[in-house]
C-alpha positions as CSV (number, residue, x, y, z in Angstrom):
1,M,115.6,-125.7,-152.7
2,G,115.9,-124.7,-149.0
3,K,115.8,-127.1,-146.1
4,E,112.4,-127.7,-144.5
5,R,112.1,-126.3,-141.0
6,L,110.5,-128.3,-138.2
7,P,107.3,-127.0,-136.8
8,K,107.9,-124.4,-134.0
9,H,106.4,-126.6,-131.3
10,L,108.8,-129.5,-132.1
11,R,111.8,-127.2,-132.1
12,I,110.8,-125.9,-128.7
13,Q,110.4,-129.5,-127.4
14,I,113.8,-130.6,-128.8
15,K,115.5,-127.6,-127.3
16,G,113.9,-128.5,-124.0
17,W,115.0,-132.1,-124.2
18,I,118.6,-131.0,-125.0
19,C,118.7,-128.6,-122.0
20,S,117.2,-131.3,-119.8
21,I,119.9,-133.8,-120.9
22,I,122.7,-131.2,-120.3
23,L,121.3,-130.4,-116.9
24,L,121.0,-134.1,-116.0
25,V,124.6,-134.8,-117.1
26,F,125.8,-131.9,-115.0
27,L,123.8,-133.1,-111.9
28,L,125.2,-136.6,-112.3
29,A,128.7,-135.3,-112.5
30,L,128.2,-133.2,-109.4
31,L,126.6,-136.1,-107.5
32,A,129.6,-138.3,-108.5
33,A,132.0,-135.7,-107.1
34,V,130.1,-135.4,-103.8
35,I,129.9,-139.2,-103.2
36,R,133.3,-139.9,-104.6
37,T,135.4,-142.0,-102.1
38,P,138.9,-140.8,-101.2
39,F,140.5,-143.4,-103.5
40,E,139.0,-142.3,-106.8
41,E,141.4,-139.4,-106.8
42,E,145.2,-139.3,-106.7
43,V,146.4,-140.3,-103.2
44,M,147.1,-137.2,-101.1
45,N,150.7,-136.0,-101.2
46,E,152.2,-139.0,-103.0
47,G,154.4,-136.6,-105.1
48,E,155.2,-136.5,-108.7
49,G,156.0,-139.7,-110.6
50,N,153.5,-141.9,-108.7
51,Q,150.7,-143.3,-110.9
52,A,147.1,-143.4,-109.8
53,P,145.7,-146.9,-109.2
54,S,144.4,-148.7,-112.3
55,P,140.6,-149.3,-112.6
56,S,141.0,-152.9,-111.3
57,E,143.2,-151.7,-108.4
58,Q,140.7,-149.0,-107.6
59,E,137.9,-151.6,-107.4
60,T,140.1,-153.8,-105.1
61,I,140.7,-150.7,-102.9
62,Q,137.0,-149.8,-102.9
63,D,136.1,-153.3,-102.0
64,S,138.4,-153.3,-99.0
65,V,136.9,-150.0,-97.8
66,R,133.4,-151.3,-98.2
67,Q,134.2,-154.5,-96.2
68,I,135.7,-152.5,-93.3
69,Q,132.8,-150.1,-93.3
70,S,130.4,-153.0,-93.2
71,K,132.2,-154.7,-90.3
72,I,132.2,-151.4,-88.3
73,Q,128.5,-150.9,-88.9
74,K,127.7,-154.4,-87.6
75,M,130.0,-154.0,-84.5
76,G,128.3,-150.8,-83.5
77,E,129.9,-149.7,-80.3
78,I,133.4,-149.7,-78.8
79,R,134.2,-151.7,-75.6
80,V,136.7,-150.1,-73.3
81,L,138.3,-152.0,-70.4
82,L,138.6,-149.6,-67.4
83,R,141.8,-150.0,-65.4
84,N,141.9,-149.6,-61.7
85,D,143.2,-146.7,-59.6
86,G,146.0,-144.8,-61.4
87,Y,145.7,-147.1,-64.4
88,E,147.9,-149.6,-62.5
89,G,146.2,-152.8,-63.5
90,L,143.2,-154.4,-65.2
91,F,141.6,-156.0,-62.2
92,H,139.5,-154.5,-59.4
93,D,139.0,-155.9,-55.9
94,R,136.1,-153.5,-55.3
95,V,133.8,-151.6,-57.6
96,S,131.7,-148.8,-56.1
97,L,129.3,-146.9,-58.3
98,R,126.3,-144.5,-58.3
99,G,124.3,-142.6,-60.9
100,S,123.8,-139.0,-61.6
101,K,120.3,-140.2,-62.7
102,D,118.5,-143.4,-61.9
103,L,120.3,-146.5,-63.0
104,R,119.1,-149.8,-64.4
105,V,121.0,-152.8,-62.9
106,T,120.7,-156.1,-64.6
107,E,122.1,-159.4,-63.1
108,E,122.6,-162.3,-65.4
109,K,123.7,-165.7,-64.1
110,E,123.1,-169.3,-65.2
111,G,120.6,-168.3,-67.9
112,R,118.5,-166.2,-65.4
113,S,118.1,-162.4,-65.5
114,K,117.1,-160.0,-62.8
115,E,116.6,-156.3,-63.2
116,D,116.5,-153.6,-60.5
117,R,116.4,-149.8,-60.3
118,L,119.1,-147.9,-58.4
119,P,117.9,-144.3,-57.5
120,A,120.1,-141.4,-58.4
121,G,122.9,-140.9,-55.9
122,E,122.5,-144.2,-54.1
123,E,125.8,-146.2,-54.0
124,L,126.2,-149.8,-55.0
125,T,129.3,-151.7,-54.1
126,F,130.6,-155.1,-55.4
127,R,133.6,-157.1,-54.2
128,K,135.5,-160.0,-55.6
129,G,134.2,-163.2,-54.1
130,V,131.4,-161.5,-52.2
131,G,127.7,-161.3,-52.8
132,F,126.7,-161.6,-56.4
133,F,130.2,-162.5,-57.4
134,E,130.7,-165.0,-54.5
135,D,131.0,-168.0,-56.9
136,G,133.0,-166.0,-59.5
137,Q,130.1,-166.3,-62.0
138,G,127.7,-164.0,-63.7
139,V,127.6,-160.7,-65.5
140,L,126.2,-157.4,-64.1
141,T,125.2,-154.7,-66.5
142,V,124.5,-151.1,-65.4
143,S,123.1,-148.3,-67.6
144,A,121.4,-144.9,-67.0
145,L,117.7,-144.7,-67.5
146,D,118.0,-141.1,-68.7
147,P,120.1,-140.6,-71.8
148,E,121.8,-137.6,-70.1
149,G,122.7,-139.7,-67.0
150,E,126.2,-140.8,-66.1
151,I,127.5,-143.8,-64.1
152,L,130.0,-142.5,-61.5
153,I,132.7,-145.0,-60.5
154,D,135.0,-144.6,-57.5
155,L,138.2,-144.6,-59.6
156,E,141.3,-142.5,-59.2
157,R,141.5,-140.2,-62.2
158,A,142.8,-136.7,-62.8
159,E,139.3,-135.3,-63.3
160,G,138.2,-136.7,-59.9
161,V,135.4,-139.3,-59.9
162,P,134.8,-140.1,-63.5
163,G,131.2,-140.3,-64.9
164,Y,130.7,-142.8,-67.8
165,R,128.0,-142.9,-70.5
166,G,126.7,-145.9,-72.3
167,K,126.6,-149.1,-70.2
168,L,129.0,-150.8,-67.8
169,E,129.6,-154.5,-67.7
170,I,131.1,-156.0,-64.6
171,R,132.2,-159.6,-64.3
172,A,134.5,-161.7,-62.2
173,V,137.7,-163.5,-63.4
174,D,140.3,-165.3,-61.3
175,E,142.4,-162.1,-60.7
176,G,139.4,-159.9,-59.7
177,L,136.6,-157.9,-61.2
178,L,136.7,-156.5,-64.8
179,I,134.8,-153.4,-65.8
180,I,134.0,-152.8,-69.5
181,N,132.4,-149.5,-70.7
182,Q,130.4,-149.9,-74.0
183,L,129.4,-146.8,-75.9
184,P,129.3,-145.2,-79.3
185,V,132.7,-144.2,-80.7
186,E,131.8,-140.5,-81.0
187,E,130.8,-140.5,-77.3
188,Y,134.0,-142.3,-76.4
189,L,136.0,-139.6,-78.3
190,R,134.5,-136.8,-76.2
191,Y,136.6,-138.1,-73.2
192,V,139.6,-139.3,-75.2
193,V,140.5,-136.1,-77.1
194,P,140.7,-133.8,-74.0
195,S,142.6,-136.5,-72.2
196,E,145.2,-136.8,-75.0
197,M,145.5,-133.1,-76.1
198,P,144.9,-129.9,-74.1
199,A,141.6,-128.3,-75.1
200,N,143.3,-124.9,-75.4
201,Y,145.3,-126.0,-78.4
202,P,144.3,-124.5,-81.8
203,E,141.1,-125.8,-83.5
204,E,142.9,-127.4,-86.4
205,A,145.2,-129.3,-84.1
206,L,142.2,-130.6,-82.1
207,K,140.6,-131.7,-85.3
208,A,143.7,-133.6,-86.4
209,Q,143.8,-135.2,-82.9
210,A,140.1,-136.2,-83.2
211,I,140.6,-137.8,-86.6
212,C,143.7,-139.7,-85.3
213,A,141.9,-140.9,-82.2
214,R,138.8,-142.0,-84.2
215,T,140.9,-143.9,-86.7
216,Y,142.8,-145.6,-83.9
217,A,139.6,-146.5,-82.1
218,Y,138.0,-148.1,-85.2
219,G,141.3,-149.9,-85.8
220,K,141.1,-151.5,-82.4
221,M,137.5,-152.5,-83.0
222,L,138.7,-154.5,-86.0
223,W,141.8,-155.8,-84.2
224,P,141.0,-155.9,-80.5
225,G,143.7,-155.5,-77.8
226,Y,141.8,-157.7,-75.3
227,E,140.0,-160.4,-77.3
228,E,140.1,-162.7,-74.3
229,F,137.9,-160.3,-72.3
230,D,135.7,-159.2,-75.3
231,A,137.1,-155.7,-75.1
232,H,138.7,-153.6,-77.8
233,L,141.2,-151.6,-75.8
234,D,141.7,-150.2,-72.3
235,D,141.6,-146.6,-71.0
236,S,145.4,-146.0,-70.4
237,T,148.4,-144.8,-72.4
238,A,148.8,-148.4,-73.6
239,F,146.1,-147.5,-76.1
240,Q,144.4,-144.1,-75.7
241,V,143.8,-142.3,-72.5
242,Y,140.1,-142.2,-71.8
243,H,138.2,-140.2,-69.1
244,N,141.3,-138.8,-67.4
245,C,139.9,-135.4,-68.2
246,D,136.3,-134.0,-68.3
247,E,134.6,-133.3,-71.6
248,Q,135.6,-129.9,-73.0
249,E,133.6,-127.6,-75.3
250,K,136.4,-127.0,-77.8
251,T,137.4,-130.7,-78.1
252,T,133.7,-131.7,-78.5
253,K,133.4,-129.2,-81.3
254,A,136.4,-130.6,-83.1
255,I,134.9,-134.1,-82.7
256,R,131.5,-133.0,-84.0
257,E,133.0,-131.1,-87.0
258,T,135.1,-134.2,-88.1
259,A,132.4,-136.7,-87.2
260,G,132.9,-140.1,-89.0
261,T,136.1,-139.0,-90.7
262,V,139.1,-141.3,-90.5
263,L,142.5,-141.8,-92.3
264,W,142.6,-144.4,-95.0
265,T,145.8,-145.8,-96.5
266,K,146.2,-146.0,-100.2
267,A,145.5,-149.7,-100.0
268,G,142.1,-149.1,-98.5
269,E,142.9,-150.0,-94.9
270,L,142.5,-147.9,-91.8
271,A,145.8,-146.1,-91.1
272,D,147.9,-146.8,-88.0
273,T,147.5,-143.3,-86.5
274,Y,150.1,-143.4,-83.8
275,Y,150.9,-140.1,-82.1
276,Y,153.0,-138.8,-79.2
277,S,153.5,-135.7,-77.2
278,T,156.7,-133.9,-78.4
279,S,159.5,-134.4,-80.8
280,C,163.2,-133.4,-80.6
281,G,163.0,-132.0,-84.1
282,R,162.8,-135.5,-85.7
283,G,160.4,-138.4,-85.6
284,T,161.2,-142.1,-86.3
285,G,159.6,-144.9,-88.3
286,A,157.5,-147.8,-87.1
287,E,160.5,-150.1,-87.7
288,I,161.6,-149.1,-84.2
289,W,159.1,-151.6,-82.8
290,M,160.0,-154.4,-85.3
291,D,162.8,-156.9,-85.7
292,E,165.9,-155.6,-87.4
293,G,165.4,-155.6,-91.2
294,E,161.6,-155.5,-91.1
295,M,159.8,-152.5,-92.5
296,G,156.8,-150.6,-91.2
297,P,154.1,-148.8,-93.3
298,D,155.6,-146.3,-95.7
299,Y,153.4,-143.5,-94.3
300,L,154.9,-144.0,-90.8
301,N,158.4,-143.1,-91.8
302,A,161.0,-140.9,-90.1
303,K,160.6,-137.1,-90.6
304,Q,162.4,-133.9,-89.8
305,L,159.8,-131.8,-88.0
306,T,161.0,-128.5,-89.3
307,R,159.5,-125.6,-91.2
308,T,161.9,-126.3,-94.1
309,S,160.8,-129.9,-94.5
310,V,157.1,-128.9,-94.4
311,K,157.7,-126.3,-97.1
312,S,159.4,-129.0,-99.2
313,W,156.5,-131.4,-98.7
314,Q,153.9,-128.7,-99.6
315,E,155.8,-128.0,-102.8
316,K,155.1,-131.6,-103.9
317,A,158.6,-132.7,-103.2
318,P,158.1,-134.9,-100.1
319,L,161.0,-136.1,-98.1
320,L,162.2,-139.6,-99.0
321,M,163.4,-140.8,-95.7
322,G,166.1,-143.4,-95.3
323,P,168.7,-144.3,-92.6
324,W,170.2,-141.2,-91.0
325,E,173.8,-142.3,-91.7
326,A,175.2,-138.8,-90.9
327,D,173.4,-138.8,-87.5
328,R,174.1,-142.2,-86.1
329,D,175.5,-140.7,-83.0
330,A,172.5,-138.4,-82.6
331,E,174.8,-135.3,-82.2
332,F,172.0,-133.1,-83.3
333,L,170.7,-133.3,-79.7
334,L,173.6,-131.2,-78.6
335,E,172.1,-128.1,-80.3
336,E,168.8,-126.4,-80.6
337,K,167.5,-125.3,-84.0
338,E,165.1,-122.4,-84.5
339,D,163.7,-124.1,-87.6
340,D,162.3,-127.0,-85.5
341,Y,158.6,-126.5,-84.8
342,E,159.0,-127.5,-81.1
343,C,162.2,-125.7,-80.2
344,E,160.4,-123.7,-77.6
345,E,158.7,-126.7,-75.9
346,A,160.0,-127.8,-72.5
347,W,160.4,-131.4,-73.6
348,Y,162.3,-130.4,-76.8
349,R,165.5,-131.0,-74.9
350,W,166.2,-132.6,-71.5
351,H,169.0,-134.4,-69.6
352,Y,169.0,-137.2,-67.1
353,D,171.5,-138.4,-64.5
354,C,171.8,-141.7,-62.9
355,L,174.2,-140.8,-60.1
356,E,174.7,-144.2,-58.5
357,L,174.2,-147.3,-60.7
358,S,173.5,-150.4,-58.7
359,A,174.6,-153.5,-60.6
360,E,172.2,-155.6,-58.6
361,K,169.2,-153.4,-59.4
362,F,170.2,-153.0,-63.0
363,L,170.4,-156.8,-63.3
364,R,166.8,-157.2,-62.0
365,K,165.7,-154.6,-64.5
366,L,167.6,-156.2,-67.4
367,R,166.0,-159.6,-66.6
368,E,162.6,-157.9,-66.5
369,V,162.8,-156.1,-69.9
370,T,164.4,-159.1,-71.7
371,G,162.3,-161.8,-70.0
372,S,165.4,-163.8,-69.3
373,E,166.3,-165.0,-65.8
374,E,169.5,-166.6,-67.1
375,I,171.4,-163.3,-67.3
376,T,173.8,-162.9,-64.4
377,F,176.7,-160.6,-63.6
378,M,178.3,-158.7,-60.7
379,E,179.9,-155.7,-62.5
380,I,178.9,-153.5,-65.4
381,Q,181.8,-152.6,-67.6
382,D,180.2,-150.6,-70.4
383,L,176.9,-149.2,-71.7
384,E,176.7,-148.4,-75.4
385,V,174.1,-147.5,-78.0
386,T,175.1,-149.9,-80.8
387,R,172.3,-149.3,-83.3
388,R,170.1,-146.3,-84.0
389,G,166.9,-146.3,-86.0
390,D,165.7,-143.7,-88.5
391,G,165.9,-140.2,-87.1
392,G,168.7,-141.1,-84.7
393,I,166.6,-142.9,-82.1
394,A,168.3,-145.6,-79.9
395,A,167.3,-149.0,-81.3
396,E,169.8,-151.3,-79.5
397,L,171.7,-150.9,-76.3
398,C,174.6,-153.2,-75.4
399,I,175.6,-153.9,-71.8
400,T,179.1,-155.3,-71.3
401,T,179.5,-157.1,-67.9
402,D,181.8,-159.6,-66.2
403,G,179.1,-162.2,-67.0
404,G,179.0,-161.5,-70.8
405,R,177.6,-159.0,-73.2
406,F,173.8,-158.5,-73.5
407,A,171.7,-156.5,-76.0
408,V,168.4,-154.8,-75.4
409,R,166.4,-153.9,-78.5
410,G,163.4,-151.6,-79.0
411,E,162.8,-148.0,-77.8
412,G,160.4,-149.0,-75.1
413,A,162.7,-151.6,-73.5
414,I,165.7,-149.3,-73.6
415,R,163.7,-146.4,-72.0
416,R,162.5,-148.8,-69.2
417,L,166.0,-150.2,-68.6
418,L,167.8,-146.9,-68.3
419,C,165.2,-145.4,-65.9
420,D,166.4,-146.2,-62.4
421,G,163.4,-144.6,-60.7
422,E,165.6,-142.2,-58.7
423,G,167.3,-140.0,-61.3
424,K,165.7,-136.7,-62.3
425,V,164.9,-135.5,-65.8
426,T,165.6,-131.8,-66.2
427,L,163.7,-130.1,-69.0
428,R,164.7,-127.2,-71.2
429,D,162.8,-124.8,-69.0
430,K,164.8,-126.0,-66.0
431,S,161.8,-127.8,-64.5
432,A,162.4,-131.3,-63.3
433,Y,160.6,-134.6,-62.4
434,C,161.6,-138.1,-61.4
435,P,160.3,-140.7,-63.8
436,K,159.5,-144.0,-62.1
437,E,159.2,-146.4,-65.0
438,M,160.4,-145.0,-68.3
439,L,162.6,-142.3,-69.8
440,P,160.8,-139.5,-71.8
441,S,162.1,-140.9,-75.1
442,A,164.8,-143.0,-76.8
443,F,166.3,-140.0,-78.6
444,F,169.4,-139.5,-76.5
445,L,173.2,-139.5,-76.3
446,L,174.6,-141.8,-73.6
447,A,177.7,-141.0,-71.5
448,P,178.7,-143.7,-69.0
449,R,180.6,-142.7,-65.9
450,F,183.4,-145.0,-64.8
451,E,185.3,-145.7,-61.7
452,G,188.2,-147.9,-62.7
453,K,186.9,-150.4,-65.2
454,N,183.3,-150.4,-64.0
455,V,180.3,-148.2,-64.9
456,V,179.0,-146.5,-61.7
457,G,176.5,-144.1,-63.3
458,Y,175.6,-142.4,-66.6
459,S,174.2,-139.2,-68.1
460,L,171.8,-138.7,-71.0
461,I,171.3,-135.7,-73.2
462,G,167.9,-136.3,-74.9
463,G,165.0,-134.7,-76.6
464,G,161.3,-135.3,-77.0
465,L,158.5,-137.0,-75.1
466,G,157.0,-140.3,-76.4
467,H,157.9,-143.0,-78.9
468,G,158.4,-140.7,-81.9
469,V,156.2,-142.5,-84.4
470,G,153.4,-140.8,-86.3
471,M,152.1,-137.3,-85.3
472,S,153.8,-135.1,-82.7
473,Q,151.0,-133.3,-80.9
474,N,153.0,-130.3,-80.0
475,C,154.3,-130.0,-83.5
476,A,150.7,-130.2,-84.7
477,K,149.8,-127.4,-82.3
478,Q,152.5,-125.1,-83.7
479,M,151.6,-126.0,-87.3
480,A,148.0,-125.0,-86.6
481,K,149.1,-121.8,-85.0
482,E,151.0,-121.0,-88.2
483,G,148.0,-121.6,-90.4
484,M,148.0,-125.2,-91.4
485,S,144.7,-127.0,-91.6
486,A,144.0,-130.4,-90.0
487,A,144.1,-132.0,-93.4
488,E,147.5,-130.5,-94.1
489,I,148.8,-131.5,-90.7
490,L,147.7,-135.1,-91.1
491,G,148.9,-135.1,-94.7
492,F,152.4,-134.3,-93.5
493,F,152.6,-136.8,-90.7
494,Y,150.8,-139.7,-92.6
495,Q,152.0,-139.0,-96.1
496,G,150.1,-140.9,-98.8
497,C,147.0,-141.4,-96.6
498,V,143.6,-139.7,-97.3
499,L,140.7,-138.5,-95.3
500,G,137.4,-140.3,-95.8
501,P,134.2,-141.6,-94.1
502,I,134.1,-144.7,-91.9
503,Y,130.3,-145.0,-92.5
């Protein structure tokens, strides 16, 4: 006896239900792929042999991301402390401003508030201890009435008189007047990216820079640099240069096309996206800023910035960086390698000469960088790099004198100490300049010059510009020229981190 067939109308209904269920499952899978956070997939560029996080670890990571995103949303805008002329200090004796459009000026003191309108172009000047700030109290807030308006402040910057969006907050402290610019992060980036990277760099390099700058900015919102002044960071090279250059169309496009995108670590934290100008063919790790024996994040490790090393990384065999035992004396700086991405850059190699070393001046500088007034000597008997960090960077400098032997640690302190303010740095292209405060980098070979038993001068053969940690901007430029995307560039410099949204 044959099987009974269902009525035709029921068969049609069942087929319809089955098709609907299949379509629903497909749409749910597609939606899950779209909204998937970066950590639900294998961490970018971790290489073979690394296991993906377990479900419980993934949930912990996701929770960390959600908490950071929630904090950022509540904080809203970034607060930038504006330094005085030439970025020399935090405090202003005088603040003179005007608006490209009409401004709203609000005075708040002792619980009372007063609001005035300042017509476009009309100048308003405040001085420490005078007028509104005579008693050192009160807060003055300035904002443009028109969304397209800017607040022009009489500050010395490369672009001329800078114009600020958002609002300005001015208040008095014992040392002078403080100016804080509060505005949305994406607006802030429009004046950071062109100040940190030339707008004529390739598009993918500019995108990489925008993501680095955005991640850095949000990191400082979570961990402020000036908590005592209710500010997240300032506008100088101590953090990110802001408003030294006008907004540029290409950099604004890069910011817009990467809007809200940041770098996350595999632990669900914002990455420390340090960057610098130019490498010598190698970068160093974050350990250079730490005490001996301490380790920095694994994604901020030393790297060879060569085409060969990038090819190796792209083939899923990432470099495992350790101490550069074979290069402790940094002899690689004596040659140029065509495989290095930045071998054509002016800063790739340089030399520096201190022709006349003054023991008295050197003593003052040594006391300054070590913070010790107890150091004393009359003669310098030797200068020697006694420890190098990953990549060959100078990590410890020892000074032998008739008053004892002293050590200076850290790339920044070493660069400040050996910069006498008079010697010239001659670059690879034969151009020269006189650094006043700091040498270009701590990647160098040191050769003291003696008269008898005393050091009377020294020469350096060095390479690179900047601290050497994180992304080299000129390397990123060349990588982009040779076809690498922003994601690939960032993946190489911050291995193990992933791109994802901040909100």
